[in-house]
N, C-alpha and C positions, 0 to 999 in steps of 0.2 A: 143589290140583286144582280146587276150586270157584271160586277166584279166576281161574284160567285160563279156565274155562268162561264166567264172567261177562264177562271181557275179550273173548273171542272173540264172544260174543253182541253186545256193545257195538259191536265193529268191524263185524260183519255188518250190524247195524241202521243204523249210521252210513253205510256204503256204500250201502245201499238208499235211505236218505233223501237222500243226495247225488245219486244217479241220478234220483230223483223231482224234485228241485229243478232239476237240469240239464234234464230233459225238459220241465218246466213253463216254464222260461225260454225254451227254444227254440220252444215252441209259442206263446208270447206274441208273438214276432216275426211269425209267420205270421198270427195273429189280428189284429194291428195292421195288417198289410198288407191283409188282406181287409176290415177295417173302413174303411180309406181308399178302397179300390176301390169298395166299396158306397156310401160317402158321395158319391163323385164321380158315380156313376150316379144316385143319388137327387137330387143337385143338378141334373143335366141334365133329369130328369123334372119337377122343380119349375119350371125355366125354361120348358119346353114347356107346362106347365099354366098358368103365368102368361101366356104368349103367347096361349094359347087363350082365357083369361078376357078379356084385353084385346081380342081379336078379337070375341068375343061382345058385349062392351060396345059396341064400335064399330058392329057390325052392327045392334044394337038401338037405340042412341041417336044414332049418328053421332059425328063428331069434335067433342065439346063440351069447353069449358074450364070447370073448376070454380072457378078462382080467376084474377083478372086478372093477378096477378104470375107465374102458372104458365105455362111454355112450352106451347104447343099441340103435342101429340104428332103425329107424321107417320105416316100409314098408307099401305100399298099399296092398290091397287084392290080387293083381296080382303079387306082388313081386318087385315093383319099389321103390327105396329109396325115402323117403320124406325129405324135408328140415326142419326137426324138431329136435332141439337139446334140450334135456330135455323136457320141455313143451312149448317152444317158437319156433315160425317159424323163421328160420335163413338161409338166402340165402348164407352167407359166409360159413356156415357149409356145405351146399350142394356142393359148389364149391370145398371146401377142400376134400370132399369125392370123388367127381367125376373127379377132375383135380388137383391133389396135387401141380404140379409146379406153377399153377395160373398165370404164365407169358407167353406171346406170343411174341416171337422174340424181346425181349427187352422191351416190354410193360408190366409193372408190376402193381400190386395193382389196379385192376379195380374198378371203382365206381359201386356200386351195387344198383339196384332199385328193390324193391319188389312190383310186380304188382298182387300179389295173392288176391283172394277173397274167398267166401264161397264154391265155386265149383271147384276151380283149384289152383294149385301152379304154379306161374309164376315169375321167377327171370331173370332180365336183367343185364348183366355184360358189362359195357362200358369201353373198353380199351383205347379209345381216342375218339375224336369227330367223327371218321370215322369207328371204328371197335366195333362191339357189338355181344355178344352171348346171346341168349335167351334159357333158359331151362324151359320146360313146362310139367306139369303132370296134364292132364285134363281128367276126366272120364276114369281113368285107362289107358290112352294113354300117353306115354312118348315121347317127341320130343326135339330135339336140333336144333336151327337155328343159322347159322352164317350170320350176316348182315354186309355188306360193304356199308356204307351210302355215298351217294353222297353229296359233299360239294358245 
């Protein structure tokens, strides 16, 4: 009788522990997704912060070169950095200047899409099928958008 009681307690506790483990594992997927979403938003805020710092530096000191071998950064009339390296439009250069780490929570080397035209600079950085950052300079207005795409 005592052996059956111990066996039933063991089975009940095993089932409880199994349910707790399953619940924890299912919660980890949600936590990981939320962490990735938050990391994308933080990266977009850092890009905007770096663009603001470069603009402040430009407005205070003008477009100065610190090193002879360094390319001169191109700025708009209002002080926003342009995605121009040498004489070519280059979205990778824009990302290198505005977000040097270039990786977001393990997602590295984004695919880059240049959507610019004659009146705007627009670069899209796709970190996966789900995460995208758009940097836009249109009519002297700079903006950064973090897009979490539904699949």
